[in-house]
N, C-alpha and C positions, 0 to 999 in steps of 0.2 A: 639259445637266447644270450649268454654271457659271450660267446664268440663274436655274435654279430653287434653287442654293445661295445666290446672292445675294438672292434674294427672300427666303429664310429667314431669313438673317444681318441683313437690313435689318429684317425684321419683330421678330427678337429684339432687336435695337438700340432700336428703337422703343418695347419695352416700358418704356424708361428715361425715355421722355418726361415732363416734369412737367406737361404740360396732360392732364388725365385722358383727355378724349375723344381725344386723340391715340394714348395708351397704350392704350385699349380697342380702337381700330382696328387697332393692329398685333398685339393678341392675336388678333382675328378673323380678320386676314389669315394670321398664323403657323398657325393651325389648319386655315384652308382649305387654304393650301399643303401642309401635311403630310398631310392626309387624302387629297388628290389624287395627291401625286408622292412619297410616303414608299417604294413599291416601287421606285424608280428612284434611291435615293440612299444605297446602303448603303455605298459606299466612303467617304461624308463623313459619317456618321454620328458617329465619335469627333469630328471637327472640331466639328459641330453641338452635340453635347452639352458639349465645352468651352466653345463661347461663351455657350450657355445659363447654364452655371455661373459663368462670368465675369460676364455681366451681371446675373445673380441676386444677387450680392454687393452691388450697388449699387441694386439696384431695391427701392423702398419701399411702392409702391402695391400693396394686398393681391390686388386682382383680376389685376393684372400679372405678381405673382409666382406665382398659381394658374394663370394660363395658360402660363408658363413650365414648371411642374411636369405642366402637362397635356400639353404638348408632348413632353417625356421619354416620357410614359406612351405617347402616340400612336406615338413612334419604336419602343419597346419592344414593341409589338404584332407588328411586322413583323421588327425587328432586336433581339432580345432579348440574344442574345451580345454585340453590339457596344456596345449601351448599358451593359450591366452592367461589361464590361471598361472602358469609358471612366470610368464612375463610379468603379470601384476605384481606378483610377490617380490620381483626385484626393481619394481617402478616407483617405489618410496625410498630415497628419493629417484628422481627419474633423471639419470645422467643421459649424455649424448649418445652412448652405445645403445642405451635401451630405445632412445627416441628413434634411431636408425632402424631399429628391429620393428617399432611400430610402423614407420614409414614404408618400411618393405613389405608388410602384411597389407598396408592401405593400398599399395600399387601392386598386390599379387593380382593373379587371373581374378576376374570377376566372381565366379563362385566362392574362391577362398576368401576374398575381401568382405563379401556379403555376410560369408558365416563368421567372420571374426567381429564384424560390426554386431550381427546378431547377439554373440555370446557377449561381447560388452555392454550391449542393452540390457541383457538379462542380469548381468551382473548390477549395471547401474540402478536397477530397479529394486535391489536389496537395501534395506536399510543399514546404513553405517554405523559403526559403534567405536567409541572412543571412551575406553574405562579411566574413571577418574579416583578411582579407590585406591590405597596404597597395598591393599590385600588382594588386588584383582589379578595379579599376575599377568600384567600386560607383555605380551611378548615382542621384546626391541627386533626379532627377525622377522616381523610380519608375516607369520605363519598362519595366524588366526584369520579364516576365511571373513569374519565379520568387518574386518577392516579393509578388504579388498576393493569395495566400492570405491574407497578414498582413492586408489590409484586409478580407478576407471576413468576419473573425469580428465586425469592427465593423459592417458591413452588416448581418449577422445579428442581432446585438444590437439595433441600431435597429427592424428590423422586428418582431422579437419581442416588444420592450419595448411598442410602440406597441398598445394594445388595439383600436384601429380596423383595424389591419392583419389581414387575412385569412390565416390560417396553416393549412396541411393538416395534419392528424394521421396517425395509422396508421405506414405502412412510412416516409413522408418525415422524420416526426417521429423515428422512431429512428434513422433513418440520419443526421440533422444532430446528435443527441445523441452518437452514437458518434464521428463525426468530428471534432467539436468536442473530444472527451476526447484523441482522438488527436493533433490540433493542438496541443493544451496539452502533450501529449509531447514533440513536436518541439521547441516553445518552452523549455520547462524545461531542455532538452538544449543550449541554445545558450549561449555566453559572456554574461555580464552587458554588458561593455564590447565595444561593436561598432565597428570603425574605421570612420571616415567618416559616423556617424550623430550627429545632435543628441541631447542629454539625453532630451528627449521621446520619442524615437524607440528607447530602449534596451529590452532584452529585456524586463525588468519590467513596462513598460507594455504591451507586446502580451500578456504573461502576464494581468495583470490584466484587460484589456479582453476576453480569451477567456474568463476565469472569469464576467464579467458577461454576456457571452453565453450561457454556459452556464447560468446562473441565469435568465436570461430565457426560454430554451427550455423549461427544466423548470417555470417557473410557469404555461406555458401548458396543461400536463398537468392535467386537472380535480381529481385527486387530487396537489396541489402536493407534491413531494419537499423543495423547497427548505430548509423550515424544519427539518426532520430532519436533513438532510445538514450544514446550516450549524452546528447545534448539536453535530453530532458532530465538526467540526473539519475536514471533509473540504476544503472551500475551501483552507486553509492547506497541507493535506497535497499537494493536485493541484500546488500553486504551486511545489515544491522538488523537484529531482530526487532526493534521497535517499529521499523519502516519496511519491512520485507513484503508485507501486503501491498503496499502503495507503489513498491517498485514492480510487483507482478501486475497490477492494473496498469501501470505505464506500457509495461510489456504488450499487455493486449490491445491497449490504445494503438500502439506503433503497428500491430498486426492488423488492426482493423483500418489504419491510414494506408500501408504501403501493399497489402496482398490481401485483396478481398475473397481470394479463394482459399486461402490458409485458415482463415476465422473458422470456417466449416468444418474442417479438418479436426483443428485443435478442439471445437466444441464437443464433436462426436468422441474423442478421445479422452477428454476429461470426464464427461458424463458418467460412464461406469465407475470413476475412483469415487463419485460421490455417494455410491453404496458399499464399494468393497474395499476402499483405501483403509491406510491407519490414520491416526490424527493429522499427521503432517502432509500426507497425500490428499486427504479431503479438503483441508483449508486451504492448499495451493489450488486444489480444483474449484472449489467455491469461488475463489478470487478470479480465475480464469472465466469460469462459468458466468458469473454476475457481470465481468467487465465485458464480455463479448455479447450480451444481451442487448446491447443498444444497436447492432445493425438487424436488418430484416430478416436476412440469410439465415443467422443463428436462431432468430426469435422463431422461425417457422419450421425449424428443424425438429423441435419436439413439440407435443400438445402444450397448448397454453395452460391447461390444468395442471399438467406435471411441472412446468416451471413455477407457477403460483403457488403449487403445494409445497413444493421445497422451499421457497422464499419465506412463505407464512410460517413454515416449522422453524427457520431459522430465526425468524423475527422474534421468537419468545425464548430462544436458546440462553441458559444462563452464561454462556461465552460473550463478552462484550464484542469481541472480533468477528464472531457469526453475525451478531445483530448487526453489526455495523455492515457487513458485506451484505445481508439481506436487504437493509435499506437501500444501498447501492444498487441492487438489482432490482427492486420496486421501481426505483427513480429511472432506470434502463427500459423497464418493462412499459412505464408509461409512455414511452415514446412511440409504441406501436397500438396502444389501445383507444378505441374510437367510441365505444358503448358508454353512455352516461353513466349508467349503473356500474360498470367496471371501473371506470376513473374515480367515481366518488367511494367505491370500496376500497380500492387502492389509498386513495388519499385518507380514508379514515384509518387504514393500517398504520400509514406513516405518522399521522397527527398522534396516537397512541404513545408514540416514541418520544415524543417531546420532553417528558418528564423522565427520561432514562437517566439512571444515576451515573453513567459514564459520559463525558464531557464529549469524547469523540464520538459516540452513537449520535449525540443530540445534533453534532455537526452536521452528520450524514444525514439525519432526519430532515433538517433545514436543506440541506442539497438537494434531496429528492424531492421535497415538496416544491422547492425552485424549479425543478425539471417540471414537474406536473402543471405548475402554474404557467410557465412560459410555453408549454406545447399547447395548452388550452384557453391563451389569454382572448380577450375580447369577445368570449363566448358564454352568454349570459345562463346558461345552464349551470355554471360551476360558481357563480357569484356568491350564492348564499355561503357555499364552503370557503371561497376566499375571506370573506368576512368572519366566519368561524376562526379561520388560520389567525388572522390579525387579532382576534381576541385572545388567542392564547400566548402571543407574543409579548403581550405586556411584561410579565415578569422577567422576561429574558432580555429586553431592552435594558432594564436596571441591573442586569447581572454583572457582578464584580469581575467575572471571567470575560476579559475584553475579547477573546474569540468568540465566544457566545453572543455578547451583546452587538459585536460587530456582524455577524451572521445574521442575527436576527433583524437588525436594522435594515440589512439588504434584502432580506424576505420581505420585509414591509414594504419596501419600495417597488419590488416586482409585482407584489399583490395590487398595489395601487395602479401599475401601470397595466396590468391584465384586466383591471375591472372593466366591463361594459358600462356605457352612459346609463344604461336603466337602473343600474342599482348603485350608484354613488352616495346615493342619501342615506343608504343603510350603513356604508362604512364610515360616514362621518363620525359617529359615536366613538368609534375604535381609534380613530385619529385623533381626535381631541384627548383621549386616554394615553396617547402615545407621545404627545407633544413635550410633556415636562422631560421625560427620560431622554428623549432626541435631543433637546436643548441642553439640558446639563451634560450630556455626555460629548457634546462639543467642546467643553474645558480639559476632556480626558488628554492624558500623555500619548496616548497610542494613537498613530497618524492614521492607522485603518479605521478605527473607531470613529475617528472625527470625520474622515471621508464618507463612510457609510452613512453616517448620521446626516451630515450635511447634504448629501444627494436625496436621501429620503424626506428630508425636510421639505426639499423642493417640491416634492411628488405631493406631500401633505399641503402646502400652500396652496398647489394648483387644485387639489381636490376641494378644497375649502373655498376657492373662489377670491383669495388674497391677492392684491395688486402688487405685493413684493415680487419681484421678477428676477431677482438676480442672487447670485451666491455671496455675494458681498455685502448684502443687507446686514447692519449689525445684530449683535446676538439681543442687545438690551432694547432695540426697536422691535424685534419679534416679540419678546415679552410683553412690550408696551400694547403691541398691535392684537395680542392674544387676550390680554386684560380688557382690551376695548370692545373687543367683538363678543366675547363670552363672560361677561360680569356675573352671569349667574353660576358658572362654574369656578371662580377665584377660590373658594373653600376647598372643593376637591384639588385644585392645582396644589394648594398649600399642604394638604395630606400628602400629595405624591412627593413634594419636594421634602418633607419632614423626614423620609425613609434615606435620603441622600444626606441629610446632617448625621447619620449614625456610621456613614461609611469610612473605612480606614483611610481612602484614598483623600489626602489633604484637597486635591483640586476639586473632588466631587463635593466636599462639605462647603469649600469656598463658593462652588457654583450655585449650591442650594441656598446659600445665605443671600447672594445678590439677587437671585431670582425670587426669593421670600420677600425682600427689601423692595422689589419692584411692584411686586403684588401689594404689599401694606400700601404703598403711596396711591395705588389706585383704589384700594379699599377706603382711604381717607378722603378720597375725592368723590366717593359715593355715597350719598344720603343713605340710601337703602342698606348698603353694605356696612357704612358705620354704625347703624342702629343694631345690626346684628352683633356688630364687635362689640358695642357698648354691652349688650346683654351677656356676650360670652365673658367678657373681663369682670363684669359684675359677678358672675357666678363662680370665678375662679377662687380656689382656696390654696394656692401655692405660696409658700414661705418665701420672703427676699432672699434668704440665707440659701435656701435648697435651689432656687433659681441660678443664683451665683455659681454654686457649686456645679451645676449641670451645664452651664455654658462656658465657664473658664477654661477649658480646653480647647476651644474653637476660636478661630481667627475673628478679627473685629465684625465683619458682616454677618458671620454665622453667629456669633453671639448676641447679636442685636436681634437676629430671627429667632433665635432659641428664646430669648427672653419674651418676645411677643407670642411666640406660640404657647409658650408656658401660660402666659398670663390670660390667654384664651381658653385655657384647659385642654391642650394638646399635650400628649405625653411623649416627652423628649427624654432619651436615655443617651447619655455619652458612652 
């Protein structure tokens, strides 16, 4: 063994000879010894690979370099695992010499390249480790096998980027795609500053490398997805822990758009991870699972009860991210359901989440409800459920979180458009209860809120049968129209507007004051309402100084409105 190893090492060293004929002789000797003895040198393979890499860094002759890379390929024919592990240990950082060795393995005979890729995939499936403790004893020589997966994405990026490298597609391609995405999930969860690592080995460098590997893998698909995903911003989303799942969903959307057979393969590969993966694997699998449910082919792959069983379990999970994905899945499943009872049951599951403590979950619940509404619009069998949803939206229209109020207004508009003619009268009460927050939100500073409320107000006016038919109709005119058509509801409108007087947003307080002032004017013009107002004023017992104290923080219109409300017995708090 010692003699064989010495011959190999001597031949490798001979590749550096400046005399061309001597270097060529060394290359012939190296190839000859490896072909004859490679079955007997398994334990020495890592050492031989290290020596070849060391000498390759100072070998200039092209034929000698080719001989050195050919030697690594010969070793890989019999000792693939040892060769791959040895190369991975010198792939952080990955210099040009290591890159050429990986490219050579990618161009090797098909059986060899396939085994190399299989070893890389097996390594990629391992969970990477970046120690952060000062006492962890992190090895700067990268000997710890737990950090080898970090080098694997670099190796795959090199192999997939080289057009001459043979890459198997099918199941292997899908597995690499999925586990690169999961690998990215591990990386974005690590802290950026890791004790004991140089700047070039910080987490962000591993993240960017894995993203490049993912791009290289996706370019191999004949219907390249990269351009679509890149334009959609998925790469940036995938690179940050807060938005990683959104990036995975954009990736799933691109798969559905560009390759309708690949979605089935991904779906079947991720399903087992829902049961046997670790937390990162399961969460990524959930995102791909729910994202791909929007197509019929993936939906029919598994039994409906299996899918719904998973989604309902996730729906009550203590983790907000899991509940959010469950709602996304329920919305996608709704695209395929036809039975009334199934749709109603699904809608009830979604409605239960409207009061979730997490804002992102609420927004996804609104989105899921929107999918159900749009899939079953103008079908009277769900009209009662639509009215029920509208009733639950009232507090969200007045929500101080602008994303929530904007989404609620949009959903209400969708409900009104989806309602069949038979049940519009049942929706009228919900619309009237929504008019005040919709009107007052027009004074918000967020353009999305203003647009969604303006669009929904148009639908409200159409349902109520108003003649106001364009979006330029003034806010004050709508208030007057509301007061003229529904004088018996004016006190209810005042109660709703009162809540806005407590808002921390100055524009909301001002809008409420102006609205109340308009309603007051109409109260004064109505004998019936004036009698009621006089009775309330007669029974009020609020001291003048107390009214001044409460109203003083508000702008003039709001202060006038506060004084009126206090004199009528309303409880106004600053």
